[in-house]
C-alpha positions, 0 to 999 in steps of 0.5 A, a space after each residue: 907205514 905201521 898198522 896204527 899210523 892212523 890212530 896216533 903219532 908214532 912213539 919212536 920218532 922225533 917229529 919236526 916242528 913247523 911253526 904256524 901261530 895263526 888265530 882260527 877264532 878270536 872274540 872278546 871272550 874266546 881265542 882259538 889258535 893253531 900254535 904249531 904242527 909236528 910232522 911225521 912220515 905218516 901224519 902230523 900233530 896240530 897243536 892248539 891253544 884255546 882260551 876263554 876269559 873266566 868272566 865269560 862263563 861260570 864253572 858249571 858252564 865250563 864243565 858243560 862245554 868241556 864235559 869234565 871238571 878239568 877243563 880239557 876240551 874233551 867235547 870235540 865230538 860234541 854235537 850241536 853247539 859244541 867245539 868242532 875242528 876239521 880240515 878241508 883239502 883242495 880235492 874236496 876231501 875233509 876230516 873232522 873231530 866229529 865225524 870219523 869212522 872210529 870213535 874211541 879205540 878200534 882194532 889197529 888192523 881196521 884201517 879207516 878211509 883217509 883223511 882222519 882227524 882225531 884227538 891226540 891228548 891235551 892238558 888244561 889249567 885255569 886261573 883268575 882270568 882264563 880257562 886255558 886248554 892246550 890240545 893236540 889233534 892227529 891228522 892222518 895221513 900227511 896233508 897234500 903238499 898244497 895249502 889246505 884249510 883248518 876249520 873251527 866252529 863253536 856256536 855255544 860261544 859265538 864262533 861261527 864256522 871259520 878257517 885258517 890256511 895252512 901250508 901243506 908243503 911246509 908240513 910235508 917237507 918237515 916230515 922228511 926231517 923226522 928221525 927215529 929215536 933209536 938208531 
């Protein structure tokens, strides 16, 4: 395993997709869903889709929730009532987007305690009806080959702590099918 495997997905590996398609939270104005995972030998990307009905809040409220003008939900580390994600494993270990050992960039040799859940990019758009955000979270290392929980909370938009059960075994099996880009 390379020295930066905890920071981000490997760039030279084609990961294996695992469909998830589960709502984590859904209200009359907000929907947050796990779309799929991409499994790699050292971890997995969890792909999220978050949508907010445009009439639910104005542009300045959206900017204060996301921390930017573009709508990408970069406020994952927001304290208080902001959007938060995490994972909980049966052995009691957990990781969140709020409390990880290395906020921002760290030296690759400074290996943190596992597990870690960090932002791995995203994009967003808005239209007449919705603010949409597609986000990726990097979970390092691979989850154990058992069911585990993905949790979300967004008190500012009325979402209390909620969870979805994910199949860790399917993700681990899929990681065996990830292949290097170059032979």
